C-alpha positions in Angstrom: -3.1 -4.5 -6.5 -5.6 -7.3 -7.5 -3.8 -7.8 -10.8 -0.4 -8.1 -8.9 -2.0 -10.7 -6.5 -3.1 -12.8 -9.5 0.4 -12.7 -11.0 1.9 -13.6 -7.6 -0.6 -16.4 -6.9 0.2 -18.0 -10.3 3.9 -17.8 -9.5 3.4 -19.6 -6.2 1.3 -22.3 -7.8 3.9 -22.7 -10.6 6.4 -23.3 -7.8 4.2 -26.1 -6.3 2.6 -24.1 -3.5 -0.9 -25.4 -2.7 -3.7 -22.9 -2.1 -6.9 -23.4 -0.1 -10.0 -21.3 0.5 -10.7 -20.1 4.0 -13.5 -22.1 5.6 -16.8 -20.1 5.7 -17.0 -20.1 9.5 -13.5 -18.7 9.8 -14.2 -16.0 7.1 -17.4 -15.0 8.9 -15.6 -14.7 12.2 -12.8 -12.7 10.6 -15.4 -10.3 9.1 -17.1 -10.0 12.5 -13.9 -9.2 14.3 -12.8 -6.7 11.7 -16.2 -4.9 12.0 -15.6 -4.6 15.8 -12.1 -3.2 15.2 -13.3 -0.8 12.5 -16.1 0.5 14.7 -13.7 1.0 17.6 -11.3 2.9 15.4 -14.1 5.0 13.9 -15.3 6.0 17.4 -11.8 7.1 18.4 -10.7 9.0 15.3 -12.9 11.2 13.1 -10.4 11.0 10.2 -10.4 7.2 10.3 -14.3 7.3 10.3 -14.3 9.6 7.3 -11.9 7.3 5.4 -13.8 4.1 6.5 -17.2 5.6 5.4 -15.7 6.5 2.0 -14.3 2.9 1.5 -17.6 1.3 2.8 -19.7 3.5 0.5 -17.5 2.5 -2.5 -17.9 -1.1 -1.5 -21.7 -0.8 -1.4 -21.7 0.8 -4.8 -19.3 -1.8 -6.2 -21.3 -4.7 -4.9 -24.6 -3.3 -6.1 -23.0 -3.5 -9.6 -21.0 -6.7 -9.2 -22.4 -8.7 -6.2 -20.5 -11.5 -4.6 -21.2 -14.9 -5.9 
């Protein structure tokens, strides 16, 4: 999926579309609100929690190897 995003982004830029980075304060708020939503969904649905925990554990392992810049 990431590879497809890179191809699509290049196609947009080649057509003259401007891209911008989300401001840090907006990104932080988005992450905060997503955390609230995920916690609520985990509390309501054990299958969701199992999937979320699996994804989060993968993320922790991945970032331990390749941390964010």
